[in-house]
C-alpha positions in Angstrom: 12.5 -9.7 187.9 8.7 -9.5 188.0 7.0 -10.6 191.2 3.7 -11.5 189.5 0.8 -11.4 191.9 -1.6 -11.7 188.9 -1.6 -13.1 185.4 -1.0 -10.7 182.4 2.8 -10.9 181.7 2.7 -13.6 179.1 3.0 -11.2 176.3 6.2 -9.7 177.7 9.6 -11.2 177.5 10.5 -10.9 181.2 11.7 -13.2 184.0 8.6 -13.6 186.3 8.1 -15.4 189.6 4.4 -16.2 190.4 3.4 -14.9 193.8 0.1 -16.3 195.3 0.6 -15.9 199.0 2.4 -13.5 201.4 4.6 -16.3 202.5 5.8 -16.7 199.0 6.4 -13.0 198.7 8.6 -13.1 201.8 10.5 -16.2 200.6 11.3 -14.6 197.2 12.2 -11.3 198.9 14.7 -13.1 201.0 16.3 -14.8 198.0 16.5 -11.3 196.2 18.2 -9.9 199.3 20.7 -12.8 199.3 22.1 -11.3 196.0 22.7 -14.6 194.2 21.1 -13.5 190.9 21.8 -11.2 188.0 18.8 -8.9 188.3 19.1 -5.2 188.9 15.4 -4.2 188.9 12.5 -5.7 190.7 8.9 -5.1 189.6 5.9 -5.9 192.0 2.9 -6.3 189.7 0.6 -5.5 191.4 1.3 -4.1 194.7 -2.5 -4.1 195.3 -2.7 -7.9 195.3 0.5 -8.1 197.4 -1.4 -6.0 200.0 -4.4 -8.2 199.9 -2.1 -11.2 200.4 -0.6 -9.5 203.4 -4.0 -8.9 204.9 -5.0 -12.6 204.4 -1.7 -13.7 206.0 -2.4 -11.5 209.1 -5.9 -12.7 209.3 -4.9 -16.4 209.2 -2.0 -15.8 211.6 -4.6 -14.4 214.2 -7.3 -17.0 213.3 -9.8 -14.3 212.3 -12.1 -13.8 209.2 -11.5 -10.0 208.8 -9.0 -7.6 210.3 -11.9 -5.7 212.0 -12.5 -8.8 214.2 -9.6 -7.8 216.4 -11.2 -4.6 217.4 -9.8 -1.1 218.1 -8.1 -1.0 214.7 -5.6 -3.7 215.8 -6.1 -5.8 212.7 -5.5 -2.9 210.3 -2.4 -1.9 212.4 -0.9 -5.3 212.2 -1.4 -5.5 208.4 -0.1 -2.1 207.7 2.9 -2.7 209.9 3.7 -6.0 208.3 3.3 -4.4 204.8 5.5 -1.4 205.7 8.1 -3.6 207.1 8.4 -5.9 204.1 8.2 -3.1 201.6 10.8 -1.0 203.3 13.2 -4.0 203.5 12.7 -4.6 199.7 13.2 -0.9 198.9 16.4 -0.8 200.9 18.1 -3.3 198.7 20.6 -2.1 196.1 18.1 -2.7 193.2 15.7 -0.5 191.2 12.1 -1.1 192.6 8.9 -0.5 190.6 5.4 -1.0 192.3 2.6 -1.3 189.8 -0.9 -0.5 191.0 -4.3 -0.2 189.2 -6.2 3.0 189.4 -9.7 4.0 190.4 -11.8 7.2 190.2 -12.8 8.9 193.5 -15.2 11.7 193.9 -13.7 14.5 195.9 -15.7 17.2 197.6 -14.2 20.6 197.9 -15.2 24.1 199.0 -15.5 25.1 195.3 -17.4 21.9 194.2 -16.9 18.2 193.4 -14.4 16.7 191.1 -13.1 13.2 190.2 -9.6 12.2 191.0 -7.7 9.1 189.8 -5.9 7.4 192.6 -4.3 3.9 193.2 -6.7 1.1 194.1 -4.8 0.4 197.4 -6.6 1.2 200.7 -5.8 4.7 202.0 -3.3 3.7 204.6 -1.5 1.2 202.4 -1.5 3.9 199.7 0.1 6.4 202.1 2.9 3.8 202.8 3.7 3.3 199.2 3.4 7.0 198.2 5.7 8.0 201.1 8.3 5.4 200.0 8.8 6.0 196.3 10.7 8.8 194.5 8.4 8.8 191.5 4.7 8.4 191.0 4.0 7.9 187.3 0.4 7.9 186.2 -0.1 6.1 182.8 -2.8 7.7 180.7 -4.0 8.5 177.1 -3.3 11.8 175.7 -5.4 13.1 172.8 -3.5 13.5 169.6 -3.8 13.4 165.8 -2.2 11.1 163.3 -0.3 12.1 160.0 -3.6 12.6 158.3 -5.0 14.8 161.0 -7.5 12.3 162.3 -8.0 12.2 166.1 -5.9 9.5 167.9 -4.5 9.0 171.3 -1.0 8.2 172.6 0.0 6.5 175.7 1.8 8.7 178.2 3.2 8.9 181.7 2.2 12.0 183.8 4.8 12.9 186.4 3.7 16.1 188.2 1.1 16.5 190.9 -2.5 17.3 189.9 -5.9 17.7 191.6 -7.3 15.1 189.0 -4.7 12.3 189.4 -1.9 11.1 191.7 1.5 11.8 190.3 4.8 13.2 191.5 8.6 13.3 190.9 10.9 14.0 194.0 14.0 14.1 191.6 12.7 17.1 189.7 14.4 15.7 186.6 11.2 14.8 184.6 9.0 16.9 182.3 5.3 16.9 183.0 4.5 14.2 180.4 6.5 11.6 178.7 5.6 8.9 176.1 5.0 5.6 177.8 8.3 4.2 176.5 11.2 3.2 178.7 13.8 4.8 176.3 11.9 8.0 176.4 11.8 7.9 180.2 15.5 7.1 180.4 16.4 10.0 178.0 14.2 12.4 180.0 15.6 11.4 183.3 19.3 11.5 182.2 18.9 15.0 180.5 16.9 16.4 183.3 18.4 18.6 186.1 18.8 17.0 189.5 16.7 19.1 192.0 19.1 18.4 194.9 22.1 19.4 192.8 20.3 22.6 191.7 19.3 23.4 195.3 22.8 23.0 196.5 24.1 25.3 193.8 21.5 27.9 194.8 22.3 27.6 198.5 26.1 27.9 197.7 25.5 31.0 195.6 23.3 32.6 198.3 26.0 31.8 201.0 28.7 33.6 199.0 
């Protein structure tokens, strides 16, 4: 089930529920939690828009134009607490959960110089909530390649390991650094990969002996 907070799914054969307000998001989340449906995977597309709806909901609830109007960071705290509460509740359900975000480039200053990093378009505190919740951060990108005739081309890939140049990660340890942007390729890689927790337990067991 796609919780569609923006248009763009018409080319996909998926079941989608249009989400245009935070209240609608909460209503649908409650229906999902009730379990009277056949779905096993929930996709929020995009989580960026869901956060903006949450911010609008909090502002309307407190009758303010902007979260900063409450002063002393209270508005931001109210929004992030509501967003975290709802997202944690959705993530605790017995279904797969995918959160789709757009990306943006951010200039990073370091001791050795400046560089550009690709990060989610979520505000920093919201991004920390999402990134702290998920098991995998898959950055979809283009990889330079060549076709059968040797001409330059590009293929769509998912990057799964941390990099200073983009946000990515895999807490399971099962995935290779890069996978073709294809669900079957992802499933094969995940199924054949070694479970980090299992490997750690084996290592600890060997050390104990």
